[in-house]
N, CA, C and O atoms as a CHARMM CRD file, in Angstrom:
* protein
*
  264
    1    1 ASN  N    101.48200  -5.42700 245.19800 PROA 1      0.00000
    2    1 ASN  CA   101.58700  -6.85700 245.03500 PROA 1      0.00000
    3    1 ASN  C    102.99300  -7.29200 245.42900 PROA 1      0.00000
    4    1 ASN  O    103.76500  -7.77700 244.60100 PROA 1      0.00000
    5    2 VAL  N    103.31100  -7.11000 246.71300 PROA 2      0.00000
    6    2 VAL  CA   104.63300  -7.49000 247.22500 PROA 2      0.00000
    7    2 VAL  C    104.50100  -8.16100 248.58500 PROA 2      0.00000
    8    2 VAL  O    103.49800  -7.99200 249.27900 PROA 2      0.00000
    9    3 GLY  N    105.50800  -8.91200 248.94900 PROA 3      0.00000
   10    3 GLY  CA   105.58300  -9.50200 250.28000 PROA 3      0.00000
   11    3 GLY  C    104.34800 -10.29000 250.66900 PROA 3      0.00000
   12    3 GLY  O    103.85900 -11.13400 249.91800 PROA 3      0.00000
   13    4 ALA  N    103.85600  -9.99100 251.86200 PROA 4      0.00000
   14    4 ALA  CA   102.71500 -10.72600 252.42200 PROA 4      0.00000
   15    4 ALA  C    101.37900 -10.11700 252.02700 PROA 4      0.00000
   16    4 ALA  O    100.34700 -10.48100 252.59100 PROA 4      0.00000
   17    5 ALA  N    101.38000  -9.20900 251.08000 PROA 5      0.00000
   18    5 ALA  CA   100.14200  -8.51900 250.69700 PROA 5      0.00000
   19    5 ALA  C     99.01600  -9.48400 250.35300 PROA 5      0.00000
   20    5 ALA  O     97.87100  -9.26800 250.75000 PROA 5      0.00000
   21    6 LYS  N     99.32700 -10.53200 249.62900 PROA 6      0.00000
   22    6 LYS  CA    98.28000 -11.47200 249.21600 PROA 6      0.00000
   23    6 LYS  C     97.74100 -12.28300 250.38700 PROA 6      0.00000
   24    6 LYS  O     96.61200 -12.77000 250.32600 PROA 6      0.00000
   25    7 GLU  N     98.52600 -12.43600 251.45200 PROA 7      0.00000
   26    7 GLU  CA    98.04900 -13.15000 252.62900 PROA 7      0.00000
   27    7 GLU  C     97.18900 -12.25700 253.51400 PROA 7      0.00000
   28    7 GLU  O     96.21900 -12.72300 254.11100 PROA 7      0.00000
   29    8 LEU  N     97.53700 -10.98400 253.60200 PROA 8      0.00000
   30    8 LEU  CA    96.86300 -10.07500 254.51400 PROA 8      0.00000
   31    8 LEU  C     95.70100  -9.32200 253.88500 PROA 8      0.00000
   32    8 LEU  O     94.78300  -8.89300 254.58400 PROA 8      0.00000
   33    9 ILE  N     95.73900  -9.16400 252.59100 PROA 9      0.00000
   34    9 ILE  CA    94.71700  -8.37500 251.91700 PROA 9      0.00000
   35    9 ILE  C     93.83700  -9.27200 251.06500 PROA 9      0.00000
   36    9 ILE  O     94.31600 -10.01300 250.20700 PROA 9      0.00000
   37   10 LYS  N     92.54600  -9.18800 251.32000 PROA 10     0.00000
   38   10 LYS  CA    91.57400  -9.88000 250.47400 PROA 10     0.00000
   39   10 LYS  C     91.08400  -8.82600 249.48600 PROA 10     0.00000
   40   10 LYS  O     90.35600  -7.90300 249.85100 PROA 10     0.00000
   41   11 ASP  N     91.48500  -8.97500 248.26500 PROA 11     0.00000
   42   11 ASP  CA    91.23300  -7.97100 247.23100 PROA 11     0.00000
   43   11 ASP  C     89.76700  -7.55900 247.18700 PROA 11     0.00000
   44   11 ASP  O     88.88600  -8.39000 246.96400 PROA 11     0.00000
   45   12 GLY  N     89.51700  -6.28500 247.39800 PROA 12     0.00000
   46   12 GLY  CA    88.16300  -5.75300 247.37000 PROA 12     0.00000
   47   12 GLY  C     87.44700  -5.79900 248.70600 PROA 12     0.00000
   48   12 GLY  O     86.38800  -5.18800 248.85700 PROA 12     0.00000
   49   13 GLU  N     88.00100  -6.51100 249.68200 PROA 13     0.00000
   50   13 GLU  CA    87.37100  -6.61400 250.99900 PROA 13     0.00000
   51   13 GLU  C     88.01100  -5.66100 252.00200 PROA 13     0.00000
   52   13 GLU  O     87.32500  -4.83900 252.61000 PROA 13     0.00000
   53   14 ASN  N     89.33100  -5.77500 252.17400 PROA 14     0.00000
   54   14 ASN  CA    90.01100  -4.90300 253.12400 PROA 14     0.00000
   55   14 ASN  C     91.13900  -4.11700 252.45700 PROA 14     0.00000
   56   14 ASN  O     92.02800  -3.58900 253.12500 PROA 14     0.00000
   57   15 GLY  N     91.08500  -4.05400 251.16000 PROA 15     0.00000
   58   15 GLY  CA    92.08000  -3.31500 250.39700 PROA 15     0.00000
   59   15 GLY  C     92.15800  -3.87500 248.99500 PROA 15     0.00000
   60   15 GLY  O     91.27000  -4.59900 248.54400 PROA 15     0.00000
   61   16 PHE  N     93.22300  -3.53100 248.32000 PROA 16     0.00000
   62   16 PHE  CA    93.39700  -3.98200 246.94300 PROA 16     0.00000
   63   16 PHE  C     94.84400  -4.39200 246.72000 PROA 16     0.00000
   64   16 PHE  O     95.76800  -3.71800 247.17400 PROA 16     0.00000
   65   17 VAL  N     95.02800  -5.48500 246.02700 PROA 17     0.00000
   66   17 VAL  CA    96.36500  -5.91500 245.61400 PROA 17     0.00000
   67   17 VAL  C     96.55100  -5.41400 244.18800 PROA 17     0.00000
   68   17 VAL  O     95.81500  -5.79400 243.27800 PROA 17     0.00000
   69   18 ILE  N     97.53200  -4.57000 244.01600 PROA 18     0.00000
   70   18 ILE  CA    97.75100  -3.95100 242.69700 PROA 18     0.00000
   71   18 ILE  C     99.20300  -4.08800 242.28500 PROA 18     0.00000
   72   18 ILE  O    100.07600  -4.34800 243.11300 PROA 18     0.00000
   73   19 ASN  N     99.45000  -3.91200 241.01000 PROA 19     0.00000
   74   19 ASN  CA   100.80500  -3.87400 240.48300 PROA 19     0.00000
   75   19 ASN  C    101.21900  -2.41800 240.36300 PROA 19     0.00000
   76   19 ASN  O    100.37200  -1.53800 240.21100 PROA 19     0.00000
   77   20 ASP  N    102.50600  -2.16400 240.43000 PROA 20     0.00000
   78   20 ASP  CA   102.99100  -0.78500 240.44300 PROA 20     0.00000
   79   20 ASP  C    102.71500  -0.01300 239.15300 PROA 20     0.00000
   80   20 ASP  O    102.82300   1.21300 239.14500 PROA 20     0.00000
   81   21 ASN  N    102.36900  -0.68200 238.08900 PROA 21     0.00000
   82   21 ASN  CA   102.11500   0.00900 236.82400 PROA 21     0.00000
   83   21 ASN  C    100.63200   0.26600 236.56700 PROA 21     0.00000
   84   21 ASN  O    100.26100   0.68300 235.47000 PROA 21     0.00000
   85   22 GLU  N     99.78600   0.02400 237.55800 PROA 22     0.00000
   86   22 GLU  CA    98.33900   0.18900 237.39900 PROA 22     0.00000
   87   22 GLU  C     97.85000   1.47500 238.07100 PROA 22     0.00000
   88   22 GLU  O     96.98200   1.42500 238.94300 PROA 22     0.00000
   89   23 VAL  N     98.38900   2.60000 237.67800 PROA 23     0.00000
   90   23 VAL  CA    98.08600   3.87400 238.32000 PROA 23     0.00000
   91   23 VAL  C     96.61100   4.24300 238.18200 PROA 23     0.00000
   92   23 VAL  O     95.97800   4.60100 239.17500 PROA 23     0.00000
   93   24 LYS  N     96.06500   4.16700 237.00400 PROA 24     0.00000
   94   24 LYS  CA    94.66600   4.54300 236.79300 PROA 24     0.00000
   95   24 LYS  C     93.73100   3.62600 237.58400 PROA 24     0.00000
   96   24 LYS  O     92.80900   4.10600 238.24400 PROA 24     0.00000
   97   25 LEU  N     93.95900   2.31700 237.52500 PROA 25     0.00000
   98   25 LEU  CA    93.15300   1.35700 238.26200 PROA 25     0.00000
   99   25 LEU  C     93.25600   1.61300 239.76600 PROA 25     0.00000
  100   25 LEU  O     92.25700   1.53800 240.48100 PROA 25     0.00000
  101   26 THR  N     94.44400   1.90900 240.23500 PROA 26     0.00000
  102   26 THR  CA    94.65100   2.20400 241.64900 PROA 26     0.00000
  103   26 THR  C     93.82400   3.40200 242.08300 PROA 26     0.00000
  104   26 THR  O     93.16400   3.35000 243.12000 PROA 26     0.00000
  105   27 MET  N     93.84500   4.46300 241.32300 PROA 27     0.00000
  106   27 MET  CA    93.08100   5.66400 241.65900 PROA 27     0.00000
  107   27 MET  C     91.58400   5.38100 241.64500 PROA 27     0.00000
  108   27 MET  O     90.85900   5.87200 242.51100 PROA 27     0.00000
  109   28 GLU  N     91.11300   4.61000 240.69000 PROA 28     0.00000
  110   28 GLU  CA    89.69400   4.26000 240.63500 PROA 28     0.00000
  111   28 GLU  C     89.27900   3.47400 241.88400 PROA 28     0.00000
  112   28 GLU  O     88.21200   3.71600 242.44900 PROA 28     0.00000
  113   29 ARG  N     90.11000   2.55300 242.30000 PROA 29     0.00000
  114   29 ARG  CA    89.80000   1.73700 243.47000 PROA 29     0.00000
  115   29 ARG  C     89.81900   2.56800 244.75300 PROA 29     0.00000
  116   29 ARG  O     88.97000   2.38700 245.62500 PROA 29     0.00000
  117   30 ILE  N     90.76900   3.45900 244.86500 PROA 30     0.00000
  118   30 ILE  CA    90.84200   4.32300 246.04500 PROA 30     0.00000
  119   30 ILE  C     89.56600   5.14200 246.17800 PROA 30     0.00000
  120   30 ILE  O     89.04600   5.30100 247.28200 PROA 30     0.00000
  121   31 MET  N     89.06900   5.65100 245.09300 PROA 31     0.00000
  122   31 MET  CA    87.87000   6.48700 245.12300 PROA 31     0.00000
  123   31 MET  C     86.62100   5.68900 245.51900 PROA 31     0.00000
  124   31 MET  O     85.64900   6.27100 246.00100 PROA 31     0.00000
  125   32 LYS  N     86.63700   4.38000 245.32500 PROA 32     0.00000
  126   32 LYS  CA    85.47100   3.54300 245.61800 PROA 32     0.00000
  127   32 LYS  C     85.56600   2.82200 246.96400 PROA 32     0.00000
  128   32 LYS  O     84.67600   2.04600 247.31000 PROA 32     0.00000
  129   33 MET  N     86.62600   3.06700 247.71900 PROA 33     0.00000
  130   33 MET  CA    86.84100   2.32600 248.96000 PROA 33     0.00000
  131   33 MET  C     85.75900   2.61900 249.99700 PROA 33     0.00000
  132   33 MET  O     85.38600   3.77200 250.21200 PROA 33     0.00000
  133   34 ASP  N     85.26700   1.56900 250.63100 PROA 34     0.00000
  134   34 ASP  CA    84.31900   1.67200 251.74000 PROA 34     0.00000
  135   34 ASP  C     85.12900   1.47400 253.02400 PROA 34     0.00000
  136   34 ASP  O     85.37100   0.34300 253.44600 PROA 34     0.00000
  137   35 LEU  N     85.54100   2.57600 253.63400 PROA 35     0.00000
  138   35 LEU  CA    86.46100   2.49300 254.76600 PROA 35     0.00000
  139   35 LEU  C     85.87400   1.78300 255.98000 PROA 35     0.00000
  140   35 LEU  O     86.60600   1.11100 256.70700 PROA 35     0.00000
  141   36 LYS  N     84.59100   1.91400 256.21300 PROA 36     0.00000
  142   36 LYS  CA    83.97300   1.21500 257.35000 PROA 36     0.00000
  143   36 LYS  C     84.05000  -0.29500 257.16000 PROA 36     0.00000
  144   36 LYS  O     84.37700  -1.02500 258.09600 PROA 36     0.00000
  145   37 ARG  N     83.75500  -0.76000 255.96900 PROA 37     0.00000
  146   37 ARG  CA    83.80300  -2.19600 255.68600 PROA 37     0.00000
  147   37 ARG  C     85.24800  -2.69600 255.76100 PROA 37     0.00000
  148   37 ARG  O     85.51000  -3.76700 256.30700 PROA 37     0.00000
  149   38 ILE  N     86.17000  -1.92900 255.21900 PROA 38     0.00000
  150   38 ILE  CA    87.58700  -2.30600 255.24700 PROA 38     0.00000
  151   38 ILE  C     88.08000  -2.38200 256.69200 PROA 38     0.00000
  152   38 ILE  O     88.78000  -3.32600 257.06000 PROA 38     0.00000
  153   39 ARG  N     87.72300  -1.40600 257.50000 PROA 39     0.00000
  154   39 ARG  CA    88.13600  -1.38400 258.90200 PROA 39     0.00000
  155   39 ARG  C     87.60600  -2.62000 259.63600 PROA 39     0.00000
  156   39 ARG  O     88.34600  -3.27000 260.37500 PROA 39     0.00000
  157   40 SER  N     86.35200  -2.93700 259.43600 PROA 40     0.00000
  158   40 SER  CA    85.73500  -4.07900 260.10300 PROA 40     0.00000
  159   40 SER  C     86.41300  -5.38300 259.69000 PROA 40     0.00000
  160   40 SER  O     86.74100  -6.20800 260.54200 PROA 40     0.00000
  161   41 TYR  N     86.62100  -5.56900 258.41500 PROA 41     0.00000
  162   41 TYR  CA    87.26000  -6.78900 257.91500 PROA 41     0.00000
  163   41 TYR  C     88.68700  -6.89900 258.44000 PROA 41     0.00000
  164   41 TYR  O     89.12300  -7.97500 258.84800 PROA 41     0.00000
  165   42 SER  N     89.40900  -5.78600 258.42800 PROA 42     0.00000
  166   42 SER  CA    90.80500  -5.79400 258.86600 PROA 42     0.00000
  167   42 SER  C     90.92200  -6.12800 260.34700 PROA 42     0.00000
  168   42 SER  O     91.83000  -6.85700 260.74500 PROA 42     0.00000
  169   43 LYS  N     90.01700  -5.60400 261.16500 PROA 43     0.00000
  170   43 LYS  CA    90.04800  -5.91900 262.60000 PROA 43     0.00000
  171   43 LYS  C     89.82600  -7.40800 262.83100 PROA 43     0.00000
  172   43 LYS  O     90.51100  -8.01600 263.65400 PROA 43     0.00000
  173   44 SER  N     88.88700  -7.99300 262.12100 PROA 44     0.00000
  174   44 SER  CA    88.62500  -9.42100 262.30800 PROA 44     0.00000
  175   44 SER  C     89.80100 -10.25800 261.81400 PROA 44     0.00000
  176   44 SER  O     90.12300 -11.28100 262.41700 PROA 44     0.00000
  177   45 LYS  N     90.43700  -9.84200 260.73800 PROA 45     0.00000
  178   45 LYS  CA    91.59500 -10.55600 260.19900 PROA 45     0.00000
  179   45 LYS  C     92.79700 -10.44700 261.14300 PROA 45     0.00000
  180   45 LYS  O     93.54300 -11.41000 261.32400 PROA 45     0.00000
  181   46 ALA  N     92.97600  -9.26900 261.74000 PROA 46     0.00000
  182   46 ALA  CA    94.11800  -9.02900 262.62300 PROA 46     0.00000
  183   46 ALA  C     94.08300  -9.91300 263.86000 PROA 46     0.00000
  184   46 ALA  O     95.13600 -10.23200 264.41200 PROA 46     0.00000
  185   47 LYS  N     92.90600 -10.31500 264.30600 PROA 47     0.00000
  186   47 LYS  CA    92.78900 -11.16700 265.48200 PROA 47     0.00000
  187   47 LYS  C     93.52800 -12.48500 265.29200 PROA 47     0.00000
  188   47 LYS  O     93.98500 -13.07900 266.26900 PROA 47     0.00000
  189   48 ASN  N     93.65100 -12.94800 264.06900 PROA 48     0.00000
  190   48 ASN  CA    94.36900 -14.20000 263.78900 PROA 48     0.00000
  191   48 ASN  C     95.86900 -14.07000 263.98800 PROA 48     0.00000
  192   48 ASN  O     96.57400 -15.07800 264.02800 PROA 48     0.00000
  193   49 TYR  N     96.37000 -12.84200 264.11200 PROA 49     0.00000
  194   49 TYR  CA    97.80500 -12.61500 264.26300 PROA 49     0.00000
  195   49 TYR  C     98.17200 -12.21300 265.69100 PROA 49     0.00000
  196   49 TYR  O     99.27300 -11.71700 265.92900 PROA 49     0.00000
  197   50 ASP  N     97.26200 -12.42400 266.63900 PROA 50     0.00000
  198   50 ASP  CA    97.51400 -12.17100 268.05000 PROA 50     0.00000
  199   50 ASP  C     98.47300 -13.24600 268.57100 PROA 50     0.00000
  200   50 ASP  O     98.34800 -14.41400 268.20300 PROA 50     0.00000
  201   51 TRP  N     99.43000 -12.86100 269.42400 PROA 51     0.00000
  202   51 TRP  CA   100.40700 -13.82500 269.93500 PROA 51     0.00000
  203   51 TRP  C     99.73800 -14.95900 270.70200 PROA 51     0.00000
  204   51 TRP  O    100.23500 -16.08600 270.69600 PROA 51     0.00000
  205   52 ASN  N     98.61800 -14.67600 271.36100 PROA 52     0.00000
  206   52 ASN  CA    97.91900 -15.72400 272.11200 PROA 52     0.00000
  207   52 ASN  C     97.33500 -16.79300 271.19700 PROA 52     0.00000
  208   52 ASN  O     97.02900 -17.89700 271.64600 PROA 52     0.00000
  209   53 ILE  N     97.18400 -16.47800 269.95300 PROA 53     0.00000
  210   53 ILE  CA    96.70800 -17.44500 268.95800 PROA 53     0.00000
  211   53 ILE  C     97.88600 -18.05800 268.20500 PROA 53     0.00000
  212   53 ILE  O     97.90700 -19.26000 267.94300 PROA 53     0.00000
  213   54 LEU  N     98.85900 -17.22700 267.86100 PROA 54     0.00000
  214   54 LEU  CA    99.99900 -17.70800 267.07000 PROA 54     0.00000
  215   54 LEU  C    100.89900 -18.68200 267.82600 PROA 54     0.00000
  216   54 LEU  O    101.32100 -19.69500 267.26800 PROA 54     0.00000
  217   55 ILE  N    101.19700 -18.38300 269.09500 PROA 55     0.00000
  218   55 ILE  CA   102.13600 -19.22000 269.84700 PROA 55     0.00000
  219   55 ILE  C    101.65200 -20.66600 269.96000 PROA 55     0.00000
  220   55 ILE  O    102.42900 -21.57700 269.67300 PROA 55     0.00000
  221   56 PRO  N    100.39500 -20.92000 270.36800 PROA 56     0.00000
  222   56 PRO  CA    99.95200 -22.33200 270.40800 PROA 56     0.00000
  223   56 PRO  C    100.01500 -23.01900 269.04500 PROA 56     0.00000
  224   56 PRO  O    100.32700 -24.20700 268.96500 PROA 56     0.00000
  225   57 LYS  N     99.72400 -22.28600 267.98200 PROA 57     0.00000
  226   57 LYS  CA    99.81500 -22.88600 266.63900 PROA 57     0.00000
  227   57 LYS  C    101.25600 -23.24600 266.30700 PROA 57     0.00000
  228   57 LYS  O    101.52100 -24.31300 265.75300 PROA 57     0.00000
  229   58 LEU  N    102.19100 -22.35100 266.64500 PROA 58     0.00000
  230   58 LEU  CA   103.60500 -22.63100 266.38700 PROA 58     0.00000
  231   58 LEU  C    104.09200 -23.80200 267.23800 PROA 58     0.00000
  232   58 LEU  O    104.82000 -24.66700 266.75000 PROA 58     0.00000
  233   59 GLU  N    103.69200 -23.82900 268.50600 PROA 59     0.00000
  234   59 GLU  CA   104.08900 -24.94200 269.38300 PROA 59     0.00000
  235   59 GLU  C    103.59600 -26.27100 268.83700 PROA 59     0.00000
  236   59 GLU  O    104.32700 -27.26100 268.84100 PROA 59     0.00000
  237   60 GLU  N    102.35600 -26.29300 268.36900 PROA 60     0.00000
  238   60 GLU  CA   101.79600 -27.51700 267.79400 PROA 60     0.00000
  239   60 GLU  C    102.56000 -27.93000 266.54400 PROA 60     0.00000
  240   60 GLU  O    102.86200 -29.10700 266.34700 PROA 60     0.00000
  241   61 MET  N    102.86600 -26.95700 265.71000 PROA 61     0.00000
  242   61 MET  CA   103.58300 -27.22300 264.47500 PROA 61     0.00000
  243   61 MET  C    104.96300 -27.83000 264.79100 PROA 61     0.00000
  244   61 MET  O    105.36700 -28.81800 264.17800 PROA 61     0.00000
  245   62 TYR  N    105.68500 -27.22100 265.75900 PROA 62     0.00000
  246   62 TYR  CA   107.00100 -27.72200 266.11300 PROA 62     0.00000
  247   62 TYR  C    106.93400 -29.10000 266.78400 PROA 62     0.00000
  248   62 TYR  O    107.80300 -29.94100 266.55600 PROA 62     0.00000
  249   63 SER  N    105.91500 -29.33100 267.60300 PROA 63     0.00000
  250   63 SER  CA   105.81200 -30.64000 268.25600 PROA 63     0.00000
  251   63 SER  C    105.50400 -31.74900 267.23800 PROA 63     0.00000
  252   63 SER  O    105.86400 -32.90600 267.45200 PROA 63     0.00000
  253   64 ASN  N    104.85500 -31.40000 266.16000 PROA 64     0.00000
  254   64 ASN  CA   104.58300 -32.39500 265.11700 PROA 64     0.00000
  255   64 ASN  C    105.80900 -32.73400 264.29100 PROA 64     0.00000
  256   64 ASN  O    105.81600 -33.73900 263.58100 PROA 64     0.00000
  257   65 LEU  N    106.84200 -31.91500 264.37300 PROA 65     0.00000
  258   65 LEU  CA   108.08000 -32.16500 263.64500 PROA 65     0.00000
  259   65 LEU  C    108.95200 -33.19600 264.34100 PROA 65     0.00000
  260   65 LEU  O    109.78600 -33.84500 263.71000 PROA 65     0.00000
  261   66 ILE  N    108.75500 -33.34100 265.63400 PROA 66     0.00000
  262   66 ILE  CA   109.61700 -34.23600 266.42400 PROA 66     0.00000
  263   66 ILE  C    109.17500 -35.67900 266.28400 PROA 66     0.00000
  264   66 ILE  O    109.78300 -36.57000 266.87800 PROA 66     0.00000
């Protein structure tokens, strides 16, 4: 539960957001992970961070500031 984890990880879909003191819960979640589903979700999420998508969004955002 640090940094951009909450933006990039959908708890239970492509990983888990945990606190550092939740060792038992972390181990339980690791054992139940569906790696195929996580991989699929993560690939679709990663497409939103492609430069060809990000740059036009940033340009639009900056042009609206002027």
